[in-house]
C-alpha positions in Angstrom: 0.0 0.0 0.0 2.9 2.3 0.8 4.3 1.9 -2.7 0.8 2.8 -4.1 0.9 6.1 -2.3 4.4 6.8 -3.5 3.1 6.3 -7.0 0.2 8.6 -6.2 2.7 11.1 -4.9 4.5 10.9 -8.2 1.2 11.3 -10.0 0.5 14.2 -7.7 3.8 15.8 -8.6 3.1 15.5 -12.3 -0.3 16.9 -11.8 1.0 19.8 -9.9 3.3 20.6 -12.7 0.4 20.7 -15.1 -2.3 22.5 -13.2 -2.4 24.5 -10.0 -3.6 22.8 -6.9 -6.5 24.3 -4.9 -5.2 26.7 -2.4 -5.3 25.5 1.2 -4.7 28.5 3.3 -2.0 31.0 2.4 0.7 29.0 0.6 2.1 31.8 -1.5 5.4 31.7 0.4 5.9 28.0 -0.2 8.1 26.5 -2.9 6.6 24.3 -5.7 8.1 21.2 -4.0 6.5 22.1 -0.7 3.1 22.6 -2.4 3.4 19.2 -4.0 4.3 17.6 -0.7 1.2 19.1 0.8 -0.8 17.4 -1.9 0.9 14.1 -1.2 -0.1 14.4 2.5 -3.8 14.8 1.4 -3.6 11.6 -0.6 -1.8 9.7 2.2 -4.5 10.7 4.7 -7.3 9.8 2.4 -5.7 6.3 1.9 -5.3 5.8 5.7 -1.5 5.6 5.4 1.1 7.2 7.6 2.7 9.9 5.4 6.4 10.0 4.8 8.4 12.9 6.2 9.4 15.7 3.8 13.0 14.3 3.5 11.8 10.7 3.0 9.3 11.9 0.4 12.0 13.8 -1.5 14.3 10.8 -1.5 11.4 8.6 -2.8 10.5 10.8 -5.7 14.2 11.6 -6.7 15.0 10.2 -10.1 18.2 8.3 -11.1 21.2 10.4 -12.1 21.2 11.3 -15.8 23.9 10.6 -18.3 26.8 13.1 -18.6 26.0 15.7 -21.3 28.2 16.2 -24.4 31.2 18.5 -24.1 30.5 21.9 -25.5 32.4 23.4 -28.4 35.7 25.3 -27.5 35.2 29.0 -27.4 37.0 31.3 -29.8 40.5 32.6 -28.7 40.4 36.1 -27.3 42.2 39.0 -28.9 45.8 39.7 -27.8 46.0 42.5 -25.3 48.0 45.7 -25.9 51.7 45.8 -24.8 52.2 47.5 -21.5 54.3 50.6 -21.1 58.1 50.1 -20.4 59.0 50.2 -16.7 61.4 52.8 -15.3 65.2 52.0 -15.5 66.5 50.5 -12.2 69.4 52.0 -10.3 72.9 50.8 -10.9 73.8 47.9 -8.6 76.7 48.0 -6.1 79.1 45.0 -5.9 82.1 44.0 -3.8 85.4 45.0 -5.4 87.9 43.6 -2.9 87.9 41.9 0.5 90.8 42.2 2.9 91.4 41.3 6.5 93.9 42.1 9.2 94.5 40.7 12.6 94.3 43.3 15.4 94.8 43.7 19.1 93.1 45.9 21.7 95.4 46.4 24.6 92.7 48.0 26.8 90.5 44.9 26.4 93.4 42.5 26.0 91.4 41.0 23.1 92.2 40.0 19.5 90.1 40.5 16.4 90.0 39.9 12.7 88.9 43.0 10.9 87.4 42.2 7.5 87.0 45.1 5.1 84.7 45.0 2.0 85.6 47.6 -0.6 82.5 48.3 -2.8 82.4 49.3 -6.5 80.9 52.7 -5.6 83.9 53.7 -3.5 82.4 53.0 -0.1 83.9 50.4 2.3 82.6 48.5 5.3 84.5 46.8 8.1 83.3 43.9 10.2 85.2 43.2 13.5 85.1 39.5 14.5 86.6 38.2 17.8 89.6 36.0 17.3 92.0 33.8 19.3 95.5 34.8 20.2 97.9 33.4 17.6 101.5 34.6 17.9 102.4 33.1 14.5 100.3 35.9 12.8 101.2 39.4 11.9 99.2 41.7 14.3 98.4 45.3 13.7 99.2 47.7 16.6 97.8 51.2 16.9 99.7 52.4 20.0 102.9 52.1 22.0 101.0 50.1 24.6 99.8 47.6 22.0 103.3 47.2 20.6 104.8 46.6 24.0 102.0 44.1 25.0 102.4 42.2 21.7 106.1 41.9 22.1 105.6 40.7 25.7 103.2 38.0 24.5 105.9 36.8 22.0 104.6 38.2 18.7 107.4 38.5 16.2 105.4 40.2 13.3 103.9 43.6 14.0 102.4 46.1 11.6 101.7 49.7 12.5 98.0 50.7 12.2 98.6 54.3 13.1 101.3 56.8 13.7 103.0 55.8 17.0 105.4 57.6 19.4 107.6 55.3 21.3 111.2 54.1 22.0 111.1 50.6 20.5 113.6 48.1 21.9 114.2 44.6 20.5 116.0 42.8 23.2 118.9 40.3 22.8 117.6 37.0 21.6 114.3 38.4 20.4 113.0 38.8 16.8 110.8 41.4 15.3 109.6 41.9 11.8 108.1 45.4 11.7 105.9 46.6 8.9 105.7 50.4 8.9 102.5 50.0 6.8 102.6 53.6 5.6 102.7 55.1 9.1 105.3 57.0 11.1 107.2 55.7 14.2 108.7 58.6 16.2 110.9 58.4 19.3 109.9 59.7 22.7 113.3 60.3 24.4 115.9 57.8 23.1 116.7 56.0 19.9 113.6 55.3 17.9 114.5 51.7 17.3 117.2 50.1 19.5 118.0 46.6 18.3 120.0 44.0 20.2 118.2 41.0 18.6 117.1 40.2 15.0 115.2 43.0 13.2 113.5 43.2 9.8 111.8 46.5 8.7 109.5 46.7 5.7 106.9 49.1 4.4 104.4 47.2 2.4 102.1 50.2 1.7 104.8 52.9 1.1 105.3 56.2 2.9 106.3 54.7 6.2 108.8 56.6 8.3 111.1 56.0 11.3 111.9 59.4 12.7 114.1 60.7 15.6 113.7 64.2 16.9 116.1 64.1 19.9 119.7 65.3 20.1 122.4 62.6 20.1 119.8 59.8 19.2 119.4 57.7 16.1 116.4 56.6 14.1 118.0 53.1 14.2 120.7 51.9 16.5 122.0 48.4 15.8 123.9 47.0 18.7 126.9 44.6 18.8 125.8 41.1 17.9 122.5 42.3 16.5 121.2 41.7 13.0 119.1 44.0 11.0 117.6 43.8 7.4 115.9 46.9 6.0 113.6 46.3 3.0 111.6 49.5 3.1 110.8 52.8 4.9 112.4 56.2 5.3 114.7 56.7 8.2 115.3 60.3 9.1 116.0 62.9 11.8 113.3 65.5 11.0 114.6 68.0 13.5 118.3 67.7 12.6 120.0 71.0 13.1 123.7 70.4 12.5 125.0 73.7 11.0 128.6 72.9 10.2 131.4 70.5 11.2 132.0 72.6 14.3 128.4 73.5 15.2 125.7 70.9 16.1 123.0 73.5 16.3 121.7 71.9 19.5 120.2 68.8 17.8 122.4 66.5 15.7 123.5 62.9 15.4 123.7 60.0 13.1 120.4 58.9 11.5 121.7 55.3 11.7 124.4 53.7 13.7 125.5 50.1 13.1 127.7 48.1 15.6 126.3 44.7 14.5 125.4 43.3 11.1 123.1 45.2 8.8 121.8 44.7 5.2 120.0 47.5 3.3 118.0 46.7 0.2 116.2 48.7 -2.5 113.1 50.6 -1.2 115.0 52.2 1.8 115.7 55.9 2.2 118.0 57.3 4.8 118.2 61.1 5.0 118.9 64.2 7.1 119.8 67.8 6.2 122.5 68.5 8.8 126.2 69.2 8.3 127.6 68.3 11.7 127.1 64.5 12.1 127.5 61.9 9.4 124.3 60.5 8.0 125.3 56.9 8.7 128.0 55.6 11.0 129.1 52.0 10.5 131.5 51.2 13.3 132.8 53.1 16.3 133.7 56.7 16.7 136.0 55.6 19.6 137.3 52.1 18.6 138.6 51.3 22.0 135.0 51.1 23.3 134.5 48.0 21.1 135.7 45.5 23.8 134.5 42.5 21.7 136.6 43.7 18.7 133.8 42.3 16.5 133.6 44.1 13.1 130.6 46.2 12.3 129.3 44.7 9.0 127.2 46.8 6.6 126.0 45.6 3.2 124.1 48.1 1.0 122.4 46.5 -2.0 120.3 49.6 -2.9 118.4 52.5 -1.5 118.7 56.3 -1.4 121.1 58.0 1.0 121.5 61.8 1.3 122.8 64.4 3.7 125.2 64.6 6.7 128.7 65.8 7.0 129.6 62.5 5.4 126.8 60.4 3.9 128.3 57.0 4.7 131.1 56.9 7.4 132.9 53.6 7.7 134.4 54.1 11.1 136.7 52.1 13.4 136.1 48.3 13.1 133.8 49.0 10.1 133.4 46.5 7.3 131.5 48.1 4.4 130.3 46.7 1.1 128.3 48.9 -1.3 126.7 47.1 -4.3 124.2 49.6 -5.4 122.1 52.6 -4.5 122.2 56.3 -4.8 124.3 58.5 -2.5 124.4 62.3 -2.2 126.4 64.8 -0.2 126.9 68.5 -0.3 129.3 69.0 2.7 132.4 66.8 2.9 132.3 63.3 1.3 129.8 60.8 0.1 131.9 58.0 1.6 134.5 58.3 4.4 136.4 55.1 4.9 138.7 54.4 7.9 138.8 50.7 7.9 137.8 48.2 5.2 135.4 49.2 2.4 134.5 47.7 -1.0 132.5 49.9 -3.3 131.4 47.6 -6.1 128.6 49.7 -7.7 126.1 52.5 -7.1 125.8 56.2 -8.1 127.7 58.8 -6.0 126.8 62.5 -6.3 128.6 65.3 -4.6 128.3 69.1 -4.8 131.3 71.2 -5.8 131.7 72.3 -2.2 132.4 68.7 -1.1 136.0 67.7 -0.7 135.6 64.4 -2.7 133.3 61.6 -3.5 135.4 59.3 -1.3 137.8 60.2 1.5 140.1 57.5 2.7 142.3 57.3 5.8 144.6 55.0 7.7 145.3 55.2 11.4 146.3 51.7 12.6 146.5 48.1 11.4 143.8 46.8 13.8 140.7 48.8 13.4 141.6 51.7 11.1 143.2 49.9 8.2 142.3 52.3 5.4 141.7 49.5 2.9 139.5 50.6 0.0 138.4 48.8 -3.2 136.6 50.5 -6.0 134.9 48.5 -8.7 134.5 49.6 -12.3 130.7 49.7 -12.1 130.9 52.8 -9.8 129.3 56.0 -11.2 130.1 59.4 -9.8 129.9 63.1 -10.6 130.2 66.5 -9.0 133.6 66.3 -7.3 136.9 64.5 -7.6 136.7 60.7 -7.0 139.2 60.2 -4.2 141.3 62.1 -1.7 143.1 61.4 1.5 141.4 62.3 4.8 142.7 65.5 6.2 144.7 66.0 3.0 147.4 63.8 4.5 148.9 61.5 1.9 151.0 59.7 4.5 147.8 58.2 5.9 146.1 57.6 2.5 145.9 53.8 3.1 145.8 51.2 0.4 143.5 51.7 -2.7 142.6 48.8 -5.0 140.8 49.5 -8.2 139.3 47.3 -10.9 139.6 48.4 -14.5 142.0 50.8 -16.2 139.4 53.6 -16.5 138.9 53.6 -12.7 142.6 53.5 -12.1 143.1 56.6 -14.3 140.3 58.4 -12.4 141.9 57.7 -9.0 145.4 58.7 -10.2 144.0 61.9 -11.7 142.2 62.7 -8.4 145.3 62.1 -6.2 147.9 63.4 -8.7 150.3 61.0 -10.4 153.2 62.7 -8.6 151.8 61.7 -5.3 151.1 58.0 -5.7 152.6 54.7 -7.0 150.5 52.3 -9.1 151.1 48.5 -9.2 149.3 46.3 -11.6 148.3 42.9 -10.2 145.8 40.1 -10.8 142.3 41.6 -11.0 143.3 45.3 -11.0 145.7 47.9 -9.6 147.0 48.8 -6.2 147.6 52.5 -5.5 149.5 53.9 -2.6 151.0 57.2 -1.6 154.7 57.7 -2.4 157.0 57.3 0.5 
């Protein structure tokens, strides 16, 4: 019977779609489905059946799912849109041009850092400071006298200046220091600017670095007995040198360099002063008896520029000098004054007309003032006579050995052929004053 009424309900639905049902009350707000369901309820009551709920009724009258319809035709392709306007040009980019780093020390904090600097293509630069461990094998940058002293106390052997520094720097016996001036100036406080009793190397990797001394009777570099020094760069000077003449020190004068140990000077080094009282460079001892060790003062000059002083290079008591190259200038007395043993193999030697000679040579004794001089044929000179005896005393001329006939003739012309004897021997000539 229930199936019958479902069928009737379906018939009722169909009928409702074909003709309006009689209105039962106000059903204007009902949907068509709800109106049909009301008709179904009338039929169910008339048949004495319990009517289905609205949801059950909808489920009973719902038809089976229809077949999928055919796919519609593809629509026509739309027209191409207009090209957009060009965007504004972007700003030029900035890149990293170089990256460099240095190892630094802060004495106040007793801390080490690696400072990394980024140089950009627009000319700007940025530095990052990163904490680092203490490593005495590295070169460390020092900005002050306190930092230099602390680093040396910790055992650092490679230090680069990071600023102009005022200090009296001492390298103790048995210690080693490789100092890079790094374009900065090291100036003394009261004593010698650098006093070396150990092993010292000085360079100037940037250029423009200076070792200066401003105090009377003190040197920019003092190399002690037994010490070793190698100079590869930098300018060594006495900026307040005031020597007026051989008899007047002007209140502030001394050697720019003094060597009692072993020293080698290479290209890239400049040694200068503008005084006329002290020699620019003294290799050896002013008073030879003070050299109780009797060790020679050994100086080898491979290159560099040397100018000023009463004598530019003075090879003093116990001095052993070899000049292989460089430029040497003097306007007062002599470019080279030799008292002991000197070999001038090459270089350019310039003297003013006021100077007595390019080279002055003298003999005082057979132990420390031997007066032995050798001049090679590669020596270039101008401005004054080549050679003359110290104090114009031919009896203490010493022994002159020269290589090459041209150099022999130049020496004889300077001294006067009536004043000397010439002996030809293997490798050159020996020239001495006549008895």
